[in-house]
C-alpha positions, 0 to 999 in steps of 0.5 A: 873924505880926509879932507871933508874930515879934517873941515869936520876938525877945523869948526870943531875947533871954532865952534870953542873959539867962537863961544868965547867972543862977546856979542860986541866983537861978533858985531863987528866981525859981521859988520866987516862981512856986511862991507866986505861984501859991497865992496867985493861985490864986482868979484861975487858977481862975475863968479854967478855970472859963470854960474848963471852961463852954464845954468843957461846951457845946461837949460836950468828953469827959469824959477831955479835961475831967478834963485841963483842969480844974483845983481846989484840989489840982491848982493845989498840985500845981501849985506842988509841982511847980515847988518839987519842979524847985528842989530837984533838981540844975542839969544847966547846967554839969556836965561830963559827959566830960573827956579829954586829947589828946596834943597836950595840948588838955583836953576837956571836954563841958558840959550848955548850955541848949537856948535856946528850947523851943517847946511845942504841946499841947492841953487840960492848962493844968498843962504851962503852969507845968510846962514853965516850970519846966524850962525855966526851971532849965535857963536856956532861954526858953520859948514856949507854944502851948496849944488853943483849949480852955484858953486862958483858964487858961493866959493867967492861969497865964503872967500869974501867972508874969510877974508874979512874975519882973518881982518879982524883977527876971528878964525877964518874956520868959523864958515867952511864951503865942502866945493866938491860936488860930487854925491858921494860927498854930500852922503858921507856928510850927512853922517859926520854925527861927530863933528857936526851937531845939526844938518839943516837942508835948503833946496827942494823936495828930493833933497830934503827926503835925501837928507831926512832919511840918509842923515845920522845927524839930527835934523831940521827940515825945512819944506817945500811950500805947496803954498793956497790962497783960498777966496771967501765969500766976503772977500775985498775983490779988489784985496784978493786980486791983489794979493793973488797976483802978488803971491803967484807972480813976484817971485816964482822961483821961491816956497812962499809964493803962491801955487794953488787957489780955492775960491768960494763958489758963491763968488767965482762968477764974477771974481774969478774971470777978474783974477785970470785976467789980472795973471794974464799979464804975467802969462799965469797957466791956470789948471783948474777944475770943472765949475773953474772951467766954467768960468774961465779958460783953463787946462782941466786940473788933475789929482797931482796938480794939487799937490805940486809946487809949480815954481812957475808960472803956474797955479791950480784953482778949484770951487770950494763950497766956503772955508770947512771944504777949503781948510780940508784941501788945504791940509790933504795937499799942503806942504806945512808952510805958508797959507791965506784966506782972504776975508770980511768975515772975522768967523772964519778967518779964525776959523782958517787960522785955527784949524788949517796946519802950517807954519804960517796962516794969513788973514787978508794978506800975500804968502809972500811975507813968510822970510825971516827978513820980512819977520824981523829976524835979520836973514833967516837960516829957512822955513822949517816946516816940521813941529819940533825945536823950531817952526817957520822962519828960523832966525837966531833963537832956533839955532841955540839950544840950552843948558842947564846951570846948577848953584849950591853950597854944599848941597849933598844927594841922601 
């Protein structure tokens, strides 16, 4: 545990160095990191291949293997994510509000770095570079605790980043990776309040619940994604089929994939068979209610199915009487992540957007767009499903706090 606390001390020292850096200095270092990720991709891919091999030998689920796997295209995306952060405005130092008191005091509310950000995550090596880029741009040091499944990939990416930082005369302690993989270390990390200012979990429901329940560090809760698509009576059928197919099958192992489909009872006979036939192209298993079973072949859905984030080629289906029932069903079973309605009815669209309780609500678009990169935030630190401080894709602004600076000319309080 002494080694863990040493990482904490180094991160605290690093945060004060990072807070002094100008935007230009930070951007130049990030450009070096992006170039290094591409230049050293063979090293990263070799390390990732070790993790993939171990995962396959251990029978890792196909969805988790997809999250874990890197290739040339995905490493290029890592570098592009870093470069996109370079192009974004630096929020640090931004004056959010200014006011003048009756006594002449000038009060400014300014954005400042969080300090040291801790991130606990599972089999997603892309988080390593994404988290670093966002934290670094906002003047935060970051301590990463990845899962054992991705340890070789995470270590390789971290080493590449550290080497690039040193080449730019920047402290390598801007990023730290906890390499120990046993749970006792994770538990200890969650209690390092003297070093870490905020803790962000990224992963499955079990990981997030463990962090929320055990951390003494303030937590920004990122959630699982039991995402729904509701096909309204007035929906464009071709659009609905295209969106559902994309949201369910483009990548199954991600939190913004569609896991549940709701369809208006007046169009089920016509539309459900068309959707089912399209999903058969990817061998998607459909688990439907009794009304769905009247028109398509499906496995009987249970109460548990409607509350499940499958991360697999499985989707639950329920026929509903209208938009009100769809909203009620979603608010009962969703994880407050991303929800969509397919409709040509403006009133129903507005009702859905207003009444659905979720971080992101879509009209006539795939839930797969809930992503910091797609939202123009550069890389993302996670998708927050809570309501305090941050909600939805978390970019640069969500990694800042604020402080008040007060200028006077001799005022004293009477």
